[in-house]
DOPA-120735 format. One line per field, with one value per residue (C-alpha): z, x, y. Coordinates in steps of 0.2 Angstrom, whole numbers, padded with zeros to 4 digits, m for minus. Layout:
DOPA-120735
Z <- c(Z;...) .
X <- c(X;...) .
Y <- c(Y;...) .
END
This chain:
DOPA-120735
Z <- c(0567;0574;0559;0558;0566;0556;0543;0545;0557;0553;0561;0557;0552;0536;0537;0544;0542;0531;0532;0516;0521;0504;0491;0475;0483;0473;0455;0446;0430;0416;0427;0420;0438;0446;0439;0459;0458;0442;0449;0466;0459;0448;0464;0474;0463;0461;0474;0493;0503;0509;0492;0491;0507;0502;0484;0490;0507;0509;0506;0507;0518;0504;0492;0507;0509;0491;0489;0505;0497;0482;0490;0495;0481;0470;0460;0469;0457;0470;0485;0476;0472;0489;0497;0485;0480;0467;0454;0447;0457;0450;0441;0452;0469;0479;0492;0505;0515;0503;0513;0498;0499;0515;0515;0504;0513;0528;0518;0511;0526;0535;0547;0543;0555;0564;0547;0550;0539;0545;0535;0527;0541;0539;0554;0557;0565;0558;0568;0563;0571;0582;0579;0585;0604;0601;0604;0591;0589;0586;0575;0575;0562;0555;0538;0533;0511;0502;0483;0481;0489;0506;0516;0532;0541;0556;0564;0581;0572;0574;0555;0550;0533;0516;0512;0520;0531;0527;0539;0531;0516;0521;0526;0510;0501;0511;0506;0489;0488;0501;0501;0502;0518;0526;0539;0531;0542;0537;0548;0567;0566;0557;0572;0583;0578;0578;0597;0612;0625;0637;0623;0620;0639;0642;0622;0630;0646;0641;0630;0643;0656;0641;0637;0655;0655;0637;0637;0655;0654;0637;0642;0657;0647;0634;0646;0655;0639;0633;0651;0650;0638;0629;0626;0607;0606;0609;0595;0582;0572;0573;0578;0570;0564;0559;0550;0539;0522;0519;0516;0498;0501;0504;0496;0487;0488;0492;0512;0510;0525;0522;0538;0535;0517;0522;0536;0526;0512;0523;0531;0514;0509;0524;0520;0500;0500;0501;0487;0497;0500;0482;0477;0488;0483;0466;0469;0478;0460;0452;0465;0458;0441;0443;0453;0440;0425;0434;0437;0455;0461;0477;0462;0462;0481;0484;0472;0479;0496;0490;0482;0497;0507;0491;0495;0511;0510;0521;0510;0498;0508;0515;0496;0490;0503;0499;0483;0478;0466;0473;0474;0459;0468;0473;0456;0449;0463;0456;0440;0442;0451;0437;0424;0435;0441;0423;0419;0434;0429;0411;0416;0429;0419;0435;0438;0457;0456;0456;0443;0428;0416;0426;0425;0406;0406;0415;0401;0389;0386;0377;0370;0355;0342;0330;0345;0350;0336;0335;0351;0347;0329;0323;0305;0308;0290;0279;0274;0291;0296;0288;0289;0279;0282;0296;0299;0301;0291;0301;0289;0279;0262;0265;0273;0291;0306;0311;0328;0328;0338;0353;0358;0354;0370;0376;0363;0368;0387;0381;0377;0393;0403;0393;0396;0415;0416;0410;0391;0381;0364;0365;0367;0352;0343;0347;0347;0327;0324;0331;0321;0304;0310;0314;0297;0287;0296;0291;0273;0276;0284;0270;0259;0265;0266;0249;0247;0258;0256;0244;0254;0271;0263;0260;0275;0284;0301;0305;0320;0331;0326;0341;0358;0368;0363;0362;0372;0389;0389;0406;0400;0390;0375;0362;0379;0381;0364;0359;0378;0371;0355;0362;0374;0363;0355;0371;0371;0391;0401;0409;0424;0426;0422;0440;0454;0445;0463;0467;0461;0446;0435;0424;0405;0389;0382;0366;0355;0337;0325;0328;0314;0315;0310;0295;0289;0278;0281;0297;0311;0331;0333;0317;0323;0338;0330;0317;0332;0341;0328;0324;0340;0344;0325;0331;0331;0346;0360;0373;0387;0403;0419;0424;0429;0413;0403;0411;0410;0392;0390;0402;0393;0375;0385;0392;0375;0366;0380;0374;0355;0359;0365;0351;0337;0321;0306;0286;0290;0303;0294;0281;0294;0300;0280;0277;0294;0291;0274;0278;0294;0284;0271;0284;0284;0302;0308;0309;0320;0307;0293;0282;0295;0314;0325;0335;0353;0347;0357;0349;0341;0344;0356;0343;0328;0335;0338;0321;0315;0323;0317;0300;0298;0291;0279;0273;0277;0264;0274;0293;0290;0279;0294;0309;0301;0300;0318;0322;0323;0340;0333;0352;0350;0334;0330;0335;0318;0302;0296;0311;0307;0321;0324;0313;0327;0344;0349;0343;0351;0369;0369;0360;0377;0385;0380;0397;0404;0395;0411;0403;0388;0395;0394;0377;0368;0379;0369;0354;0356;0358;0338;0331;0340;0334;0316;0318;0323;0311;0296;0299;0281;0273;0269;0261;0277;0286;0280;0280;0299;0301;0294;0304;0319;0316;0310;0327;0341;0352;0367;0368;0380;0370;0354;0361;0369;0350;0344;0358;0351;0334;0338;0348;0334;0318;0329;0334;0341;0328;0315;0302;0307;0299;0289;0286;0303;0311;0300;0306;0324;0322;0315;0329;0340;0330;0332;0350;0352;0340;0353;0371;0364;0374;0387;0393;0403;0415;0402;0388;0394;0392;0374;0368;0374;0367;0349;0348;0351;0339;0325;0329;0322;0306;0303;0302;0292;0303;0317;0307;0302;0319;0324;0310;0312;0332;0334;0329;0342;0357;0368;0364;0385;0376;0360;0368;0382;0375;0357;0353;0366;0365;0344;0347;0362;0359;0359;0346;0334;0337;0333;0317;0310;0300;0291;0297;0285;0289;0308;0305;0297;0312;0323;0312;0313;0332;0335;0323;0334;0350;0343;0339;0355;0364;0356;0359;0378;0383;0401;0402;0383;0384;0394;0385;0369;0374;0380;0364;0353;0363;0348;0336;0338;0326;0333;0352;0348;0342;0360;0369;0359;0362;0380;0379;0370;0382;0398;0390;0388;0406;0407;0425;0439;0442;0425;0420;0435;0431;0413;0421;0432;0416;0407;0421;0420;0402;0405;0398;0413;0404;0397;0416;0423;0409;0413;0434;0430;0418;0433;0445;0436;0439;0458;0473;0492;0505;0522;0531;0519;0525;0517;0500;0487;0476;0491;0487;0468;0472;0482;0469;0457;0469;0470;0451;0450;0463;0455;0438;0446;0452;0438;0435;0454;0452;0440;0450;0466;0460;0455;0473;0479;0470;0471;0488;0505;0518;0531;0535;0517;0512;0526;0522;0503;0511;0522;0508;0498;0510;0512;0498;0482;0468;0453;0463;0457;0446;0432;0436;0423;0432;0448;0464;0474;0491;0496;0495;0511;0518;0518;0500;0484;0477;0494;0504;0495;0499;0517;0517;0510;0522;0539;0532;0527;0548;0554;0544;0546;0566;0570;0557;0570;0585;0578;0581;0593;0605;0622;0615;0600;0612;0612;0594;0593;0604;0593;0579;0586;0588;0568;0564;0578;0567;0551;0559;0564;0547;0545;0553;0562;0565;0584;0585;0573;0580;0601;0588;0584;0600;0611;0597;0600;0617;0615;0603;0611;0628;0633;0631;0647;0648;0630;0632;0649;0639;0627;0640;0647;0632;0625;0637) .
X <- c(0425;0407;0392;0385;0368;0351;0347;0327;0317;0303;0284;0271;0273;0273;0261;0256;0269;0273;0286;0295;0313;0320;0313;0322;0340;0348;0341;0346;0356;0346;0330;0323;0323;0306;0299;0300;0319;0320;0309;0317;0336;0330;0323;0339;0350;0341;0328;0333;0320;0311;0307;0300;0288;0283;0276;0267;0257;0259;0275;0272;0286;0291;0294;0302;0313;0319;0323;0334;0341;0347;0351;0370;0383;0384;0401;0417;0427;0423;0427;0443;0445;0442;0453;0468;0482;0482;0495;0500;0514;0531;0531;0531;0527;0509;0509;0499;0498;0483;0469;0458;0470;0473;0451;0449;0460;0451;0434;0442;0448;0429;0433;0417;0403;0386;0383;0365;0358;0345;0340;0352;0366;0376;0386;0397;0412;0429;0438;0459;0474;0487;0504;0517;0510;0496;0478;0464;0459;0439;0433;0415;0412;0398;0393;0378;0376;0362;0357;0372;0385;0396;0391;0401;0412;0416;0429;0436;0452;0451;0459;0469;0471;0465;0457;0443;0451;0452;0438;0427;0433;0430;0414;0408;0413;0406;0388;0393;0397;0385;0370;0357;0368;0364;0351;0340;0329;0317;0324;0321;0309;0298;0301;0297;0280;0275;0275;0263;0269;0274;0285;0291;0297;0304;0314;0321;0325;0333;0345;0349;0354;0363;0372;0370;0388;0388;0371;0363;0367;0360;0343;0341;0343;0333;0319;0321;0318;0301;0294;0295;0280;0286;0304;0310;0311;0293;0290;0298;0287;0295;0310;0327;0332;0352;0343;0331;0345;0347;0335;0329;0340;0356;0371;0373;0392;0402;0411;0429;0438;0441;0449;0462;0466;0470;0481;0488;0492;0501;0512;0518;0521;0531;0542;0540;0561;0560;0553;0539;0534;0533;0526;0513;0506;0507;0497;0484;0486;0482;0467;0462;0461;0453;0439;0435;0437;0421;0412;0412;0408;0423;0438;0433;0432;0447;0456;0449;0456;0475;0476;0470;0486;0497;0493;0495;0511;0522;0537;0528;0529;0548;0553;0543;0552;0569;0567;0572;0563;0554;0564;0564;0554;0539;0541;0537;0521;0516;0517;0505;0494;0490;0485;0473;0466;0463;0455;0443;0439;0437;0424;0415;0418;0423;0435;0438;0457;0474;0484;0487;0482;0470;0461;0462;0452;0439;0436;0432;0416;0410;0395;0401;0390;0404;0413;0397;0393;0412;0408;0391;0395;0405;0400;0399;0404;0399;0385;0377;0380;0367;0381;0394;0399;0414;0428;0439;0438;0427;0432;0447;0447;0442;0427;0434;0431;0443;0446;0454;0452;0461;0481;0485;0489;0472;0465;0473;0468;0447;0454;0463;0448;0436;0444;0448;0428;0423;0420;0431;0423;0421;0439;0442;0430;0439;0455;0453;0448;0465;0473;0467;0468;0489;0490;0482;0492;0508;0503;0502;0517;0526;0521;0526;0543;0544;0541;0555;0566;0579;0580;0581;0595;0606;0603;0610;0597;0581;0570;0562;0544;0539;0544;0536;0538;0523;0535;0539;0524;0515;0501;0510;0495;0506;0507;0488;0484;0494;0488;0470;0472;0483;0471;0457;0468;0475;0474;0471;0460;0445;0447;0466;0457;0445;0458;0474;0484;0481;0499;0498;0511;0513;0505;0513;0505;0499;0490;0478;0473;0456;0446;0441;0423;0421;0439;0442;0459;0462;0466;0467;0486;0493;0486;0495;0511;0509;0505;0519;0533;0525;0528;0545;0550;0545;0556;0557;0567;0576;0566;0577;0580;0587;0570;0562;0574;0576;0557;0560;0570;0561;0546;0555;0557;0543;0533;0548;0546;0526;0531;0543;0529;0520;0526;0528;0518;0518;0505;0514;0531;0522;0517;0536;0542;0529;0532;0552;0552;0539;0550;0565;0557;0548;0561;0561;0546;0554;0571;0576;0574;0590;0590;0589;0587;0604;0595;0583;0580;0591;0582;0597;0584;0569;0582;0589;0572;0566;0584;0581;0565;0567;0583;0574;0565;0572;0591;0594;0580;0586;0603;0599;0586;0600;0614;0605;0599;0618;0619;0620;0620;0622;0640;0645;0648;0631;0628;0637;0650;0646;0631;0619;0604;0590;0576;0575;0570;0588;0597;0588;0591;0607;0616;0608;0620;0631;0610;0609;0611;0607;0620;0631;0617;0614;0631;0629;0611;0620;0636;0622;0615;0632;0636;0620;0625;0642;0635;0624;0635;0647;0652;0646;0661;0649;0638;0654;0663;0647;0642;0662;0661;0645;0652;0669;0659;0646;0653;0664;0668;0684;0678;0661;0673;0687;0671;0664;0682;0682;0665;0668;0684;0677;0663;0676;0686;0675;0682;0676;0676;0690;0690;0681;0696;0685;0678;0695;0701;0687;0688;0709;0703;0692;0707;0717;0704;0706;0725;0723;0710;0718;0736;0736;0722;0730;0716;0719;0714;0728;0739;0724;0720;0739;0739;0721;0727;0744;0731;0721;0734;0741;0726;0725;0744;0764;0760;0746;0757;0772;0762;0758;0775;0780;0766;0769;0772;0751;0747;0756;0768;0788;0785;0770;0778;0795;0788;0771;0770;0790;0789;0774;0775;0791;0788;0790;0770;0767;0780;0773;0755;0760;0769;0784;0798;0816;0815;0800;0804;0820;0810;0798;0812;0819;0805;0803;0822;0819;0803;0814;0828;0817;0808;0824;0829;0811;0812;0828;0823;0810;0814;0833;0834;0819;0827;0845;0836;0826;0843;0854;0856;0861;0876;0873;0857;0864;0880;0865;0856;0871;0877;0857;0862;0879;0871;0856;0866;0877;0858;0853;0847;0845;0860;0846;0842;0860;0866;0850;0857;0874;0870;0863;0879;0888;0876;0879;0896;0904;0911;0919;0903;0895;0911;0908;0889;0892;0906;0892;0880;0891;0895;0876;0875;0877;0872;0876;0884;0868;0859;0864;0851;0850;0841;0857;0868;0867;0871;0885;0892;0889;0900;0912;0913;0915;0928;0937;0936;0941;0957;0968;0969;0949;0948;0960;0949;0934;0939;0940;0922;0918;0926;0916;0899;0897;0897;0893;0905;0898;0897;0914;0921;0912;0920;0937;0937;0929;0943;0955;0953;0957;0970;0961;0958;0955;0936;0932;0930;0946;0959;0973;0979;0989;1001;0994;0977;0979;0986;0973;0989;0995;0987;0974;0964;0973;0963;0949;0954;0955;0939;0932;0940;0936;0917;0918;0924;0911;0897;0902;0900;0885;0875;0880;0874;0856;0858;0846;0850;0839;0852;0868;0869;0866;0881;0894;0892;0894;0911;0916;0915;0924;0937;0937;0943;0955;0965;0966;0978;0997;0995;0977;0977;0985;0971;0957;0963;0964;0948;0941;0950;0943;0926;0926;0933;0920;0906;0910;0893;0886;0892;0882;0888;0906;0907;0901;0914;0927;0921;0921;0936;0948) .
Y <- c(0481;0484;0482;0499;0504;0499;0511;0510;0504;0489;0491;0480;0461;0456;0441;0423;0412;0401;0383;0384;0388;0388;0379;0380;0384;0373;0367;0352;0351;0355;0360;0377;0388;0394;0411;0416;0412;0423;0437;0437;0437;0453;0461;0455;0463;0480;0484;0490;0478;0494;0497;0482;0484;0502;0496;0478;0481;0463;0452;0432;0426;0413;0428;0437;0423;0420;0439;0438;0423;0430;0446;0438;0442;0426;0428;0424;0438;0451;0442;0441;0457;0463;0452;0451;0458;0473;0464;0448;0438;0431;0417;0401;0410;0408;0420;0412;0429;0432;0434;0427;0414;0408;0410;0397;0386;0388;0383;0368;0362;0363;0377;0386;0379;0387;0400;0407;0421;0431;0442;0452;0448;0432;0426;0410;0406;0400;0388;0393;0379;0387;0386;0372;0370;0383;0380;0382;0399;0402;0418;0424;0434;0445;0451;0464;0463;0471;0471;0458;0467;0467;0482;0479;0466;0460;0448;0446;0446;0463;0464;0482;0481;0486;0468;0456;0444;0426;0423;0435;0426;0408;0412;0421;0409;0394;0405;0405;0387;0380;0391;0376;0372;0389;0391;0405;0417;0432;0446;0447;0461;0448;0434;0448;0453;0438;0434;0439;0449;0434;0427;0444;0448;0429;0434;0451;0442;0427;0440;0450;0434;0428;0443;0453;0459;0469;0473;0477;0495;0497;0486;0497;0514;0508;0502;0519;0528;0519;0521;0540;0546;0560;0551;0553;0534;0534;0548;0536;0523;0507;0501;0497;0482;0475;0460;0470;0478;0494;0507;0516;0533;0521;0518;0502;0498;0486;0489;0500;0502;0521;0526;0508;0516;0534;0526;0514;0527;0539;0527;0520;0537;0541;0524;0527;0529;0508;0498;0488;0502;0509;0491;0491;0509;0501;0485;0500;0508;0492;0489;0505;0500;0484;0492;0504;0490;0480;0497;0497;0514;0510;0512;0531;0534;0525;0535;0550;0543;0540;0557;0567;0558;0562;0580;0581;0571;0584;0583;0592;0609;0603;0602;0617;0627;0621;0623;0607;0592;0577;0560;0549;0534;0548;0556;0537;0536;0552;0546;0532;0544;0555;0546;0536;0553;0558;0543;0545;0564;0560;0546;0558;0575;0582;0598;0594;0589;0599;0589;0599;0586;0580;0598;0597;0581;0588;0601;0588;0579;0563;0571;0575;0567;0561;0552;0546;0537;0529;0522;0515;0507;0496;0499;0521;0527;0543;0536;0535;0552;0567;0581;0584;0601;0597;0608;0594;0577;0564;0550;0545;0543;0523;0528;0524;0534;0547;0555;0574;0587;0587;0582;0562;0558;0564;0554;0539;0542;0540;0523;0520;0527;0517;0502;0504;0506;0491;0498;0486;0486;0505;0505;0496;0507;0522;0514;0509;0527;0535;0521;0529;0544;0541;0534;0547;0559;0548;0551;0569;0569;0559;0571;0588;0581;0575;0596;0600;0585;0594;0610;0598;0588;0602;0611;0594;0598;0602;0609;0595;0593;0585;0592;0582;0565;0548;0537;0542;0553;0555;0548;0534;0536;0523;0509;0514;0510;0496;0487;0492;0483;0466;0462;0459;0448;0439;0422;0413;0402;0413;0402;0411;0428;0425;0423;0431;0427;0409;0406;0397;0394;0407;0404;0409;0423;0421;0431;0428;0440;0447;0456;0472;0475;0486;0484;0469;0463;0472;0466;0473;0462;0471;0486;0485;0481;0496;0509;0501;0506;0523;0529;0520;0528;0547;0559;0569;0578;0570;0579;0588;0578;0562;0556;0560;0553;0538;0536;0537;0523;0513;0518;0511;0496;0491;0495;0484;0469;0468;0468;0454;0443;0444;0429;0436;0428;0433;0445;0454;0455;0462;0476;0477;0480;0492;0502;0500;0507;0520;0527;0526;0538;0547;0562;0574;0567;0550;0546;0536;0551;0555;0572;0572;0585;0586;0580;0569;0552;0539;0525;0511;0500;0501;0497;0481;0476;0478;0473;0455;0453;0458;0451;0433;0440;0453;0457;0474;0481;0475;0481;0499;0503;0498;0507;0522;0521;0520;0540;0548;0565;0574;0569;0575;0595;0603;0612;0611;0622;0635;0640;0649;0639;0645;0639;0646;0630;0625;0638;0634;0616;0616;0620;0604;0592;0591;0588;0570;0561;0544;0547;0532;0519;0527;0523;0506;0504;0509;0497;0482;0488;0488;0468;0461;0468;0461;0444;0444;0448;0435;0429;0444;0458;0468;0472;0468;0484;0493;0490;0494;0511;0514;0510;0520;0535;0534;0526;0538;0527;0518;0506;0502;0500;0489;0480;0478;0471;0458;0453;0451;0443;0430;0428;0426;0412;0397;0384;0373;0380;0391;0409;0421;0432;0447;0450;0446;0462;0472;0465;0472;0489;0493;0488;0500;0514;0511;0512;0529;0538;0531;0536;0552;0551;0533;0522;0510;0498;0499;0486;0474;0482;0481;0463;0458;0469;0459;0443;0448;0451;0434;0428;0434;0433;0436;0453;0460;0457;0466;0479;0484;0484;0496;0509;0506;0526;0530;0516;0514;0522;0518;0508;0498;0495;0490;0478;0474;0473;0467;0454;0446;0447;0435;0423;0404;0403;0418;0409;0391;0401;0408;0393;0400;0396;0401;0416;0422;0421;0432;0445;0446;0446;0459;0471;0467;0474;0488;0492;0491;0503;0515;0515;0516;0531;0538;0534;0528;0528;0514;0505;0505;0488;0479;0486;0478;0464;0459;0462;0449;0437;0451;0458;0473;0477;0476;0488;0500;0497;0500;0515;0522;0519;0528;0544;0544;0548;0561;0567;0565;0548;0546;0537;0524;0519;0518;0506;0495;0494;0491;0477;0469;0474;0462;0446;0448;0442;0461;0468;0483;0489;0487;0496;0512;0514;0514;0527;0537;0534;0541;0557;0561;0556;0565;0559;0573;0569;0563;0553;0536;0527;0535;0524;0523;0514;0497;0505;0513;0498;0487;0500;0501;0480;0479;0491;0481;0464;0473;0478;0493;0503;0503;0507;0520;0530;0528;0535;0553;0550;0543;0558;0570;0561;0555;0567;0554;0549;0532;0525;0533;0523;0508;0509;0511;0496;0486;0490;0485;0467;0459;0463;0473;0460;0445;0444;0431;0445;0451;0451;0458;0453;0463;0455;0460;0471;0489;0501;0515;0527;0526;0528;0529;0524;0538;0550;0540;0541;0560;0561;0551;0559;0577;0570;0565;0582;0590;0580;0581;0600;0599;0589;0594;0613;0607;0592;0587;0579;0563;0561;0562;0543;0543;0556;0546;0531;0542;0547;0528;0523;0539;0535;0517;0528;0541;0526;0519;0534;0533;0549;0544;0543;0562;0567;0562;0568;0583;0585;0578;0592;0606;0599;0600;0621;0624;0615;0617;0624;0606;0600;0583;0580;0584;0574;0559;0562;0561;0547;0536;0544;0551) .
END
């Protein structure tokens, strides 16, 4: 970018030339600075050079040089601010792309040369190494400055970014660190004024010759205008000088590329859905705050430019037309913008903004006499004020100042505004007054509650006292107040604060107690802890909408993260104990109070911090606080005894339960609090049972209860120590509650839960295991009880783990068998076989299980289950019982003529094989069942053929042997043959009714199988011929098919 045109003209010479080129530029250590340098410094900081020239008719050249010398910025902090990121890089990271880092490296590598300062203009060359195989690059840099601020920059790299490029940084740092090595000249107009006509003509001609391609047209145009007597250029006294500094009327501010800021914000907003874009915008907000803290006017300019681009975002109009809300990422960015606007408006007192809260802030002022005195002095007290008749109290009973009369978030925004604009002491004074006010209000609230306590406890509920809580508020009042107080107590190396982007290792945050002036015994660190607990413990309604609710959670976690950085000492522990006690007694004003509004924000996360912090010092208080915080009233009954809400606010909000978008997250935090208490209470039966009661009353998620049970069991059974039986019992009790809750809902994790419960009961002992077996009906389904509980409870590994004697082992087995029989009666389809398996070693129990199966068959037990049990009986060496069950299964079965692939085909063939192996009597008895149940011709013929291959009773299970195989034409197989022939005839007619040509070949094959069956009868050949003739007459219209029949069968 090119430097702007000169802002003022130079005419007469300043005086005769003097030779001192820079005396006093660098003084030795310990030597006092010259009065000339002291004076020149002050003038260079605050006076435009034009003002110096107008004030004094003649300024000696040495004085001019010292003023020009001291006019360049002297601190590297501002150079860093205008050439680095607006946020601290993560631990261990060093972003080499940051311009300040690159510029520093260029300076240290000797890349800066040919540096020349002419008046208020600095120039130099930067040589930057090229990449692999690339030549070195040379950049020419020009910098204009005024009153210790860089006012314009130009670099050959054509940088288009918010920050100064690395080359500008390198040249600036060279001028600051090596000022004595920089060749210094007065403004060029001073040099020109000392030349005669011939020298001036020579100077101009040499200048044009050196740069004729760039300046020749401009030189000719200026020459023509100067030779024209009436031209405008001849009417102006003097001529512009770009090296002469700024004029009196010119604004004195650091160079800021406004156009580039607008363009970059616009581009980032259009890419707002991406993390990188959001991060860059947040970096810009941080940069605004950094500038404001340095009292740099560009902070406000940059914020205005960003705000304009936010308002011009085309998506705003689109969302408004569609009636849709903005995305969560956009909401976060607008949330960042809102407080910045309010702070700037409060500081400036302006109303030029469209934001609601910022508009309200615009009506605020800082001229209140009481406020001014608070900000002005650490020792402000009632003795120093003459007015005593105020409408609102201005001091507490101890004489410490209060600040009342405006909303708490707005008051805290004042503190943040003071911090942001570089007034840390005033911010602390106002923060102290706010804390005094909060304490007074807390005492007042406790008095109110004591008067209404009996009535509220009888009612059992309360209306909300704060519909808009302080934690999660758009202005983040508690966060602002805490950060202001903690900042005063923070210990860190000052050098690290100067260059936050140099990528040094992240230092450990440390805080110290800093006394509060005028308040003996008080410290800002203790105040910060107290304020944070007041905000976190406030009873407040959960706001509507996913984003607002998520913001409450995030704000709470960020605040607690701040507190966790603070190492607790005895002094802070006392603050914790005091605040914890007051939160417990806070009534409707506290989220830990005895009565809660149904939709108040839960206290689980805050309580976990307090519980962990208080446990080593006051366990009783820690447990009482954490147990009180376990409540989640939104999941309880809306109103006691069905009473309607007495407060209109209740009736509006009571319907919002389905809109708790973060309910799952809140329940998880509740579970984490309970887990922390269970772990801490190990070995303490009193608190363990108290925690158990609270969990059972307040946690309603089976998955979370199961996780608690698992955690408790794991904690109770360490590998290197004896188990904690009380904690194990609690784990089991939680597991039993999960079983009861999910018995009728059936989650996919039930099998895992049941197995874990049996394992947990095993850890406790045999009695616990038998108890769950005896009470299975309220805990498990019959399938779970029979296939998991009874089986797992009697495995070899379980019996070894329990180390039982013979009597106790038999008692456990008897309990398992009883369980299995009860399950079989309840659900014979799924539990009969497991019951039989479990009862194998006890004859009486086995007989009982078998009888249950027979009774269930009469009651409709399916053929598939009966066949399964029948096969089990054959496997057990009980063929007659297997045969009995197979016949019961066949009686329920029906296979149609076209069901060749029926799932029961293999079972039927197995049953037929079983009956054949038993003997002729059993085979004869099963034939009628086969004929009645099976109408599929191929299947009937297959059975018939199998039975004619060998004599009945020849199988390994057969007790009675026949002499030779049975004939198909004699009883009992003749009935089956007739049924098979009839089935083929019926099936043939059925298939021919709707047959298509593409199925003709299949039908011919079917007739071939039919002929094989027909031929088993003595007159089978004749019967088949008559059958074919009947087909030909009946379906003579299907000529092609009948032709195929004749070709195959004649």
